[in-house]
N, C-alpha and C positions, 0 to 999 in steps of 0.2 A: 277198475276205475270207479272212483267215488267222488261225488260232489257234496260238500257240506252246506246245508241250507239252514239259515237261522231266521228268527222272527224279523219281519220287515225286509226280507231279501228282495233285491231288484229282479223282477221277472225277466228282464232282457239278459243280464249276465247269467242267470240260471239257465235261461233258454239256450244261450250259446253253448254251454257245457252239454246240455241235453241233446242239442242238434248235432254237434260235432262228434261227441263220444257216446251218446245214449241211443243213437239209431243203429240198428243192426247193419253192419257193413260187410257181412260175410260174402256178399257178391263181389266185393273188392279184395277182401283179405280172408284167407282160408279159415282162420280162427280169430275172429274179432273178440277182444276182451269183454268180459261182463261189465255191466254198469249199474250203479245204484245211487239214489239220492238218500243221504242219511241226515239225521238231525242230531242235536246234542242228546236228545232222546227221541225215540220214535213217536209219531203222532202228528196232529195238524199244525201247520205253520202258516201264519198270515203273511202275505207278501206286501211290498210297498204300495201295490195297486189295490189292496183291500181284499183280494180273493184268497182262499185257502188252498194250500197244497198238502199232500199227505206224505210224510217221510216214513217209508216202510222199514227203514233200518236205523239203528242207533250207532254210536261211535265205535262199537266193536267191529262194525263192517270195515272201518278204515284199516284194521289190522291185516286185511287180506288184499289190499289194493296196491297196485304198482304206481298209480297216479292218484293224488288227492288234490281236489280243486276247491279253493275257497273263493267263491265268486263275488262276495260282498261282505262288508262289515259295517254295521250301521253306526254304532257309537265308537268313534275313534279312540276315546279315552278308556273305554271298557276293555279289560283283558278277557279273553275267552276263559271259560271254566277250566280248572286245573286238569280235568280228565281230557278235555279237548287238546290242551297244550301237550299233555303226555302222548296222546294219539299222534299228533303231528310230529313230535320228536321221534317216536317209535318208527313212523313211516320213513323218515330220513335215515335213521340208524340202520334200517334193514335194506336201504338202497333204493327206496321208492322216491319218485319225484313229488314235490309239493308245489302247487301252482296257484297264484292268486290273480284275480281280475280286479282292476281298479282299487276300491277301498279295501278289498280283501287283504291287501298288503299290510294293513294295520294289525290284523289278526296274526300274521306271520311275524310282524315286528314285536308284538307283545310276547310271542312265543320265543323270541330270541333268535329266530331263524334268519333274520336279515343282518345280524351282526357280522361285520367285516365282509359283507357281500354287496355287490352292485344290485340295485333294485330301482324300480320305477313305480309310478302310480299316475292317475289322471292328473294333468297339469294343475287343476284347481286344488289338489290335495298334496302335491309333491312337497311343497315347503313345510307343511304340517308334519308329514311323514319324516322328513329330515330333522325337524326340530324335536319330535318325540323320540326318535331313535337315532341319536347322533353316531352310533357305531355303524350304522348302515351307510353305504355309499350311494346316495340317491341321485339318479340322473333324471331330471324333470322333463326332458325333451326327447325321449325315445318311446317308441311304440311298445316294446317289451324288452326284457332282459332275462337271459338264461345264465345263471351263475351256479354251475354245478347242478345239484339236485333241486335247487330252489329257483323258481321262475316267477316273474311278476310282469304285469302288463298295465298299460293305461286303460281307460275305461271304454265301454261300449264297443265300437268296431275293432279296437285293438285286441279285445278278448278273442275275436275270431282269428286275427293274425297270429297270436301266440298259440292258439289251439291248433291251427294248421301247421305251425312250426313243429309242434310236438308230433303231430301225425306224420309230417314229412320225415322227421328224424327217426321215427319208429318203423314206418311202413314204406317210406320212399316217396319221391316227388309225384309219381303218377297217381298214387292213392290220394295224396293231398290235393292235387289238381282236380281230380274227379269230385271230391267232396266240395271244393271251392266252386266248381262249375254248378253243382246242384244247388248250392246256396247263393248263386249269382254273386260271388265274392271274388276279389282279386286273388289269383293263385299264389302270389308272393308279395308281401310287403315286409321288408327286412326290419328286424328289431331296432337297428340303429337309425331308422328313418324318423324324422322329426314328427311330433304329434301335430304340428301345424301342417296343413296341406299347402306346401309351397310357401312363398313369401309374397303376399299380394302387393300390387302396385298401390301407392298411396292415392287417396281421393283428391277432390278438387282443392282441399285445404292445403295440399302440398304442391300446388302448381309450379313454384320455382324449381322443383326437382323432377317433376313428372317427365319433362322432355329428356332430361339426362338419364333417368331410369329406363325410359323406352329405348333410348339410344344404346345403353349398356346391354339390354336384352337382345337387341338386333345386331350387336357387334361382339358377341361373346368370344369369338376367336381372336380378338385383338388384345394386346397388352393394355392395361389401364392403370395410370398413376393418379393418385389423389389430386395432385396439383393440376393435372390436365382436366380431370373431371370438374374440379372447382372452377377453372377458367370457363369451361363449357356452361356451368351454372351461373356464371357471373358473380362468384363469391370468392372470398379468401379460402384457403385450404382449411383453416381452423373452423370458420363458419360453416363451410360445406360439411365437414365431418360431424359437427354438432347438429346441424339441421338434418342430416341424413339419419343419424341415430334417433332423433326425435320422431321423425316421420315413419321410419321402418322398424325401429326397435332393435337395430343391430348396426354393426359397422359396415362401411362400404365393402371391405374385403370379404367379410363373412356373407353378406348379401350376394355379392358377385359369385362367390364359390357355390352358394346354394343354387343360384340360377344355372351355373355351369353343370352342376350335378344333375339337375332336372333335365337339362338339354341332353346330356350324355345318356340319361335313362331313356329318353325318347328315341335316340339313335340306336341304342342297344335293342330296344323293343321293336322298332319299325324297319331297321335296315340290317344288312349283313356286312357293314363296313368293317374293315380291319381295325384293331384297337388303336393303332397309330393315327388313323384318320378320325376315329371317334374322338380321340384326345385333341387333335388339332382343331376340329370343328367346334368342340365345346370349350376351347380356350385353355386346356391343360398342357398343350404343346407336345408332351411325350406320354407314351402308354404307361410308363412307370409313375409319372406324376398323377395321371388319371387314376391308376390303381390305388395309390396312396390316399388320395382324397376321397375316392368312392368308397373304399373299404372303411375308412374312418367315419364317414357320414352314414353309410348304409349297412355296415356290418357284414358285407359280402364283397367279393371281387367283382369287377365288371363282367368278366367271363362267366363267373358263377351266376350273376344276376341274369345274364342273357340265356344261359342254359336253363335255369329254373323258370324264367318267364316263358320260354319257348317249348317247355315240356309238352309233347303232344298229348291231346286228350285221349282217353280210353275209348274204345268202340262204343257206339251208341247203344248197342244191345247190352253191353256190360253196365253202362250208366243206368239203364232201365231195370237192371237186375235180372235180365233174361238168361 
């Protein structure tokens, strides 16, 4: 495993790669892969925070890696040096995975590795990524995307989510859960989850809708029609829909579905209710309908989410490396 560090790199994204993959996990996995930080050429590299790191390896180290991580790319318009692009293509050609965190997706885009692939980046930069690389299928509102051998993630904490996904895929959920526990991180946030943490209720400026939104959240199991909600808000249906989008940034249907997904997650995490009851209590009515919406929004089935979330922790002695 190799992480590519360049001048001006974000210490956090670099630190995620080093913490998840660069710590010896042989107490959890019999043969944990080797790890190295490499540069375009070996030598000192200044980070965005001003301190220097030392890249002990050059690009030739990428030729031995099964996983290549590009955690940051500072100048979106600048293409990586030709030798770096060649190294990235060689990695994919021999079957290795290439993974980016946040702005690192721009380096993959310049290399042509996002062409005709789904990808994501931090929501602040996703539109620019789509503009610069029109052949890429950019999803601006997911935590991470794994499209074959090329994986991309949103920024900051989403880099942890993608890294744990890779560990889970390679070594199993118990190892991923153990690393997450050590990092005090969620054991599983699915790639399809929105970069937004839920959909916040509007503030005081949205008073005409606040009561309706609160009622919707407390009655998720009921069917809701726009006309009925508009009456409750003392508005016409057209005005209600317009005001709703202005205040929440989305349509009533999408907002309600998001709230139902969040409620179903809590039921899956905190209860052992059968799927039919989870579906009814969260407003999806049937387990099939719950499965359809949950997998579409979260990238995993409700049952898969429950299994992964409830994966038992490893013994304390093993977590301590004893």
